[in-house]
C-alpha positions, 0 to 999 in steps of 0.5 A, a space after each residue: 369459606 362458608 358465609 355465616 347467616 345473620 342469626 349466627 352472627 347476631 348470636 355470636 355478637 350477643 355472647 361477646 356483648 354479654 361477656 364484655 358486659 360482665 367484665 365491665 360490671 366486674 371492674 366497676 363493682 371492684 372500683 366501687 366496693 373493694 375499698 369500702 369492703 376493706 374499711 368495714 372489715 377492719 372496723 368490725 374486727 377492731 370492735 370484735 377485738 375491743 369486746 373480747 378484751 373488755 369482757 375477756 371472752 375466749 375464742 370458743 365462747 366468742 364463736 359460739 356467741 356469733 353463731 347464736 346471734 346469726 341464727 336468731 336474727 330472723 326471730 327478732 322479726 317475730 314468728 315466721 312460720 305461721 300462715 301469713 309468714 309461711 304464705 310470704 315465704 311460699 311467694 318468695 319461693 315460687 317467684 324465685 325471689 329467695 330473700 333468704 330471711 327464713 329457711 326450712 330447718 326440718 328435714 321434711 321442710 327441706 324436701 317439700 321446699 324442693 318439690 314445691 319449687 320444682 312445680 311452682 316456679 314453672 307454673 308461676 312463670 306461665 301465669 305471669 307470662 299469660 297475664 302479661 300478654 293480657 295486659 299488653 292487649 289491654 294497653 294496645 286497645 286503650 292506645 288505639 281508643 285514645 288515637 281514635 278519640 284524638 282523631 289521629 291520622 295513623 291509629 295503628 299501635 306498634 310494639 314500640 308504643 306498647 314497650 314505651 307504656 309498659 316501661 313507664 308503668 314499670 317505673 311508676 310501680 317502682 316509684 310508688 312501691 319505694 315511697 310506700 316501703 320507705 314509709 312503712 319500713 323507715 328506709 331512705 327512698 334510695 334504699 326503698 327503690 333499691 329493694 323494689 328493683 331487687 325484688 321485682 327483678 327476682 334477684 332477691 339479695 335479702 339485705 333488705 327485706 320487708 315485713 321484718 320489724 315489729 312482728 308485722 307479719 302477725 300484727 299489720 294485715 294491711 301491710 302484709 296485703 300491700 306487700 303481696 299485692 306489690 310483688 304480684 302486680 310488679 312482677 306482672 308489669 315486668 313480665 309484660 315488658 319482658 315479653 315484648 322485648 323477647 318478642 321483638 328479638 324473635 321477630 328480628 330473627 324471623 325476619 332474617 330467616 324469611 329474608 334468607 329464604 327469599 334470597 335462596 329462592 331467587 338464587 334457585 330461580 337464577 341458577 343454571 341446571 344441567 339436565 342431560 344434554 340441555 342446560 336450563 336457566 329460569 325454566 328456559 331451555 338453552 342450546 348446547 352446541 358441544 353435545 356429544 352422543 354415544 351409542 350404547 353397545 348391544 342396545 337400540 337406545 342412545 345415551 346423550 353426553 354433554 360437555 360443558 368443560 371449557 378446558 381441553 382435558 378431553 379429546 374426542 376422536 370420531 370416525 368419518 360417519 360421526 363427522 358427517 352425522 355431526 355436520 348434518 345436525 349442527 344447525 339443529 336447535 333443541 327447544 323442547 324441555 320435555 323430550 330430547 332428540 337422539 341420533 345414531 352414532 358408532 361406538 369408538 372402542 379405541 377411546 379410553 377417555 370417552 369410556 371414562 367420561 361416559 362412566 362418570 355421566 352414567 353414575 351421575 345420572 343414576 344419582 
């Protein structure tokens, strides 16, 4: 059975770990949310039945009222499609956050949104990756200067050091952003931190959306600017950290590939090759004591046959002249890798095994 490479084993392990992670997450979410979901559903249905009985609303009127309320929720926050609101929506599109708080309603808006996202999302990803790389370079330079100031013996900065710094910077951005959104939106700190995390990881559930109270999109310019800067800077920091983690994984794969290439090169040097009637190992020429040479009929040149088979499946029959010539050259040692010595022998037409073996080696040499 062919041995799998380390990269393939790692890839298979990642696939198994990912599906295991999904199964564990599903089990935990089921345990945490399923019971609460049933309770909330029963509570909302009881309130719905109470309203129907109190105001004697038919099912048709109640469904119409429900759809109307769902559609007008976004308008309670003010006008969404003026320039400031449209800019905020465009930002959620190209960053793939997609809150869903407002969506295009016209046919032209839906078509333009698809083409806009098709070009904007790759552009935004490349931009964040490039800015994240510059941020990592700046962090590396800053760490080197700090080590020089403290006159540390080892002034080299590794990827692990940069990852730790970007992780702390990401935590700082999340914490400060949660504090500011808690102040502006009136959310609890945990809810604000949850919103910041869902936003900067581009999950974008839409259950918590900033700038949706008191017509903030048109009235509070400072808050709008802070929200946009928070999203852009936060995504840059997260991208810098993700770039380092991905680069670390790719480096591990590259190291494994180089190790495999080195092992293959060493194995190739230690391998034994059969060149005609000479066995070579590590570039050295070794003696073949059982070499048999047969003359090709009708020619003056000679072909050399080497038997390296340890079994007795081939029985060579030779005449008296061959035995005499073999005894004369039995002490000869072939020490030259570039040239080979040839001796004159007679052809034994009566040996079918010899002819088949000659045909096999002639085909092998031609390949």
